[in-house]
N, C-alpha and C positions, 0 to 999 in steps of 0.2 A: 495605407496612407503612412506609415513611418521609413519606406521609403525613398518618398517624396519630400522630404522635409528639407523644405528651401532656402528656408527664412535663414539658414546657418549661416552664410557667408564665413569668411574666415574668424571674424572675431567672435561671433557668436559659438560659431562649431564650438572653438578654444576652451570658451567657456565654461561647456554643455560635459566639455571632458574632463575640465578641472573641476567640477562641481560633482560628477559624477566618480571621479577616485579622491573626494576626501575634502575637496574645501570644505570648511564649513560656516559659514559668513552668510547671508541672503544675497550677496553683490553677486548679477547674475553676468556681469562682463568683464572683461578683461584688457589692458591699456592696451592690445591691437583693436579691441572694439572699431569698426565699424559706427556710428553713430547712426540713430534708427533713421534722422532723418532723408539720410543719405540713403537707406535701404529700399523707399520705396519713390519712383520716380513716376510710375505708371499704373493702371489699373491690375496689370498680367500679372509684376511681381508683387502686388497685393493680395491678389487669388493664391500667389503658391504659399505667401507665408501665411493664411489660414490653412492649406492643405496640413502644414508644416503644427500649427496649434493643435488640430485632432490627431496630429501622428505623437505632441506627448502627451496624449491621453492614453496611447497604446502601447507604450512601451512596458514590459512585466513590472516592474514593479510600483507602476500604478495601475490602471482597469485593462492592459495586456493579461492580468490575473492574479498580483500578488496582494494587493490592495482591500480587493472583494475577497479573496480565498484568507488569509491571515485575520480578518476577522472573526471568519466562522472558525476558523481555526482556536480562535484565541474565546471560544465561546462551548457550550453543550453538546453542538452540533461536529467536531470534527476533535481528531488528532492527531498528531505528526506523522510522519511516517519515517523513510530510511537515510541512509548515508547517514546515521549517528550525526546527524548537523544539530550543533548545541545551538546556534541563534532558531533553530527552526522551532527545535526542542521546548526553549523557553514561552512559545506561544501555547503550544499547546499543555503547557502546566500552567499556565496562567501566573509565570513571572519572567515577563519579558524584564531585562535590566537596558539602562541607558548608554550600552556599547552592543547592543545587538543590532548584528550588520543590516537585517531588514527594516526595522529602524530606520537607522543612518538613510538608507536609500530611499526608502517611502519618501520620508523626507524631504530630499532633494529633489526627486523625479516632480513631488506634486508643487515646489517650488518653482519647478524651470516652467515648468505649464502657466503659469503665474507669472513669470519671467518672459516666457514669451510672448503670454498676450498684454504685455504689457507694454515689448518694444513694439507690437503693432499698433495698438494705439497714438501712442507715442508717435509712430513712422507714417502715418493717414497726415498729418501737419507735413509732411513732406510731396503732396501729390495736390498740385495749382491745378488740373484741370476741374473747374464749375461746369460741366454739362449736367444735365438732369439726369443721364443714364449713371454717372460715376457719382455723381452726389446721391443716390439709390445704392451704386456698388457700397458705398462707405459705409452708408450708415448700415446696412446689412453686415458689415464686417464690423465694423463697432461692436453692435446690437453682439454678435454671435461673440465674438471678444469675449466682450463684460460678461456676458453668462457663463464661460467660462473659467473665468479669472472667479465669480464666484463660485462656480463648482469647487476649484481647485483647493479656493480657501475653506469650504463649506468640510469639505472634504479633511482636511486638516484639521479643522475645529472636529470634529466626529474622532477625530484619531488622538489629539494632542493637547485637548482643552477644555476646559470641565462645564461640557457644551450645553447639560441641561440645568445649570446654574445661572440664572441672567446675572445674580448681586457678585458673582466669581469674578474676581480678578485673573484667573485663569484663561485667557483666552489664547488666540496665538499671533505672532508677528503678522501684519495686514501691511501688504506689501502692494502700493499702487503706482509708484513709478517708478523709470528704468533706472537701476542700482548698479553703484562705481564701487572699487573695489575696497573704499576704506568705508563706507556705512553699513551700520548696522541698527536694523531694528528691533525696539521692542516689544514684547506681548502686549497687546490690548484688554480691557477685558472683553467678557465673555458679551458685556451688552453691543459693545462698539465695534465686535467683532462683526456680531450678526446685523447691525446697521448699514455695516460695510459692503456684507453678501445682499443686504434686500434694498441697497442703491445698486449696486449693479444689476440687478436683477430688474430692478421695477425701468431701471433705463435702459434695459434691453428689451423690457414689455415695449418700449414706446418707440423704439427705433425699429422694433421687425412685426408692429401692430397690424401692419401691411400684407403680409407674408402669408400667402393662401394655400404653401408648399407644406406639407406634410410626413417629410422625406426624415423617417428616426434615425438616419445618421448624420444628418445635422440641424445645430439648433434649429429651432423654428418657436410660434408662439406658443405652440401646445408644450414643447420642451418647457421652456420657463415656466408658463402655469404649472408643470409640476414640478418643477424645485421649488417655486414658493410655496407650492402646497406640503411638501417637505420639510422645509424651512420651517415653515410655520409650525409644525404637528413639534418639531424638535425644541421649540419657544416655549412651547404651550399655549397657543393663540389657535385656539381649534376653529375659532370662527372664523377665520383668514384662513385656516386650512383647511378645512373643509368647503368654505365658498372657491376656494382654488383647484382644490380636488374634484367639484363641480363644473370647474369650465372645460379641465382636460375630459370630464365622459361626457362631456352634453358636447362635445368637440363635434363628435358623430364617426371622427377617423378611427376609432380605437373602440374593442369589444373583446371580452369574455370569450375564451374558447374554452366546449362543454366539454365534458367528463370522455367523450371518445374520442376528441381533437388536442386538449392541450397536451399532451407531449410533444407535441409536432411546434412546438414554441421553440424548442431547443437541436432540432433538426433541421429548418428552415429559416432561412434568411427573411426578418423582416416581417415576423408576423402580426396579424391584428392586434396583438399586445401590446406589441414593440411600441413605447413612445419616445425612447431613447436606447438606441443599439449600436454597440462602435461596432465595423465589419472589420471581419479579418482575411487574409483567403493566403494561398499557396507561395505567394510570394511575400506577403506579410502577416504572417504566420503568431498566434496569441500561444499561452502558456496554457490553455487551460488542460487540456487534453493530455499533456505529458504531464501534467503536475498532479490529474488528479483520478486518470483515467489509463493510461501507458499503452497495455495492450488484454486483450481478451486472458489470457494465464500470467499476467504480469505478480511479481514477489510485490510484499509489500513495500519493501527497499529501494522502489523503483517508484514510489509516487510520491509526493510532498504530504499533500492532503486526504485526511483519509477519514469517513465514514464515522463516528463514532458509536457505542451498539447502546449509546442512551438514546440516539436520535432514533433507533429502530424500533427499540421498547416505548419510546415516545409516538410515533404513528401507529406502530400494532397497535396501542392502547383506543387507537380509533377506529372504529370496524367502518371500512368500506370506503376508507377511505384510498383513494389512488393514485396520493403522491409516493405511496411507498414505493412505486413499480418504479417510479425515476432513481431507486439505491439499489444495490448490490451489494447482499450479504453473506452470495452463496459459495465466494472463493472459498479452499482450503486456506489458503496464502491469508488470506487477510482476516480469517475466523479470533473472537466473536466478532470484531466490524466490519466496514463494507468498505462501500466507494459508491460517489453521487454518477449518475447514468448521464446527468446533465452536459455533459462535454466530451460523449461520447464517441463523436464522430472519427470517420479512420483516422483511423493516426495518421494515413499518408499526408493529408491533406494540413491537420494541425490549426484550421481555420475557424475554429468556436470564436461564434460572436462575445460581448462584455453586454449583458443585459442592465443597462442603467438604471433604466427604469421601464416599466410594465402597466397597463394599465390595471392589472390587477393592486397594486400599490395604492391606487389613488381610491378602489373601491375601500381596500382596507386605513388608509389616510382618515376618509371620509365617517364609517366605519365607528372609527377611534374617536374621533372627532364632534361626532352627534351625541354620544352616550349610549347606554343603553335605550333611553326611551327613543332616539332619532335613527340612528345606526343599525340598529339591529336587521335590517334590510337590502344593509350592504356586504355585513357578515356574511348571512344564506348567501347572499347573491355567488360569492366565491364559496363558498363548501359545497351548492348542490351542483356548483360546475365542477367540483373535485369528489364527485362522490358521495358523500357525505347527506344527511338530514338535512333540514331547515333546521334550529333550533325556535323553540318560542318561548314566550315571555316568562314562562315558569321554569324555565333551564338556564335563564337569566336571572336568580330574583332578586339581586342586588348589585351594583355597581361594582364591585371586588372579582365577582365572578362574573359578569361582562366583562371587566378588564383584562381576568385570565384566558377567558374565552378568546378576543381578540389577540392576548400576547401568541397563546397558542399558533391560531390559524397565519399569524405571522411566520412561526416557528415550520411551520408543515408548508407552507408556502412559497417563502424563500432563503430557504436553506441553502447554504452555499452558493448564495450573490452577496454575498456581504450584508448583510443585515443586522444577525442575530446580537452580535457583542455589543452594536451600537446602540440596540433597543434595551436589552438589559440595561445599560450604561443610562440610557434617560429615561428609566422607568425606575433606575433604584434597585433594580433586581440581583447587579453583578454579587455581592456577598452573599443573600440567598442562593441564588440558582447556584452559583460556578464557586461557592466557599471561598472565598479569599478576602481581604479587605475589599472597602469600601473605594480606598484609593487605584487598583488597581483599576478602576472605572474608566481609566484613560492610560495610554500608552506614554512611555517616559519624551519627555525630548531628548533628540540624541542628543548623548556627553561632548561629541565634537563638538554640535554648536553653542554647547553653554560653556565651554571652552573658549572656544575662538572668541567668542561675544565675551569677553571677561566676565560673565555670569550677570549682564546687561538682562540677555536672554533669561530667566530665571527657568530653575527645575518643578515640577510639580510636586506635588506634597506625596512621601510615601519613597520616593528615587534618589 
């Protein structure tokens, strides 16, 4: 999709280039911008714009690789690779600074997704056709745009806000309108940030409610429900988290692959486990392969994201866990560390998908949300399908033991898919597990943003 970014016209293309080269406010338009109302005069242009919106999710700084990979690197799952890249090494050492170039580019990329969604939502007003077919299309486009805007806001909150504390003032700038060059958006509270995210997702659910399609490449009702389950889990609203996870599980469109077949999640497109998967191909390549695998005889200096020895030791401590086979610790170039094999497709293709949401996550969300008394069956379902024996009540005799079992299962299942650092932060384990101050549970707001907004956007504590 990245090659088909047709929302961009001259004005938005200029805006994107300006942002990606260091502009530090949240304005996403320039003095040469074409008003959104002029961009969309028919459904063809609107559909093209929607393709452009999905494309913004696929840039390398977002789900093209770096957003999930940097989250794992900034955890006990990964260490940084070669090139003597100081900014990359800051993640591997859990010491990211506000001038880090990866942080800056990630921040800008996510807000560009939001800006593109806002342009589409504003531009729908320019379409005057009121036929039933057009109105249905408009509802679908709006529903998808709202869900993607919610996803980007939530991903920003996970990375840059105190997402685990609903009483905290350290949310993120919530942007719901097309910005001008002079606009500055201050940080919302965490509670208000969540309110905006849930508002978008609930509107999206209503608009898409009649959509029976379950193509995991495009926002549909199951994806919206899955996002709601994830958001509610982070909010510690366990009742709603379990309810929305159940909606996805009971949808019937997805299923866990068994212990003989689950590796195919990473070797085929759109497996039965994929709820939301962003596709790539030879013309539209992701960065997963080249940043994690390179080639069979690669030296460690040729990849960014390396699997830590700690991750190997963790999986070896779980006899019969077949997920250790998705890691390679045999190369002498990496010893005593290894590399993930989740993105080891033919290097000539570089078409590895981004696994944004899998059905295994819904089972794990429900397992966590229902707790020891109601969630053990879901936890065991994932375990058994990955080669492990089911746990009995005596194996998890108290809530703390059960919580650790859930945390361990999440680590085993989702390593190098962008969950670990955020899971440690939301459960208050960053200090104990990573051995760093609790203030490192969030990345710093880029210094360029702080300076450009004259301090209106305030920095996270400790940076």
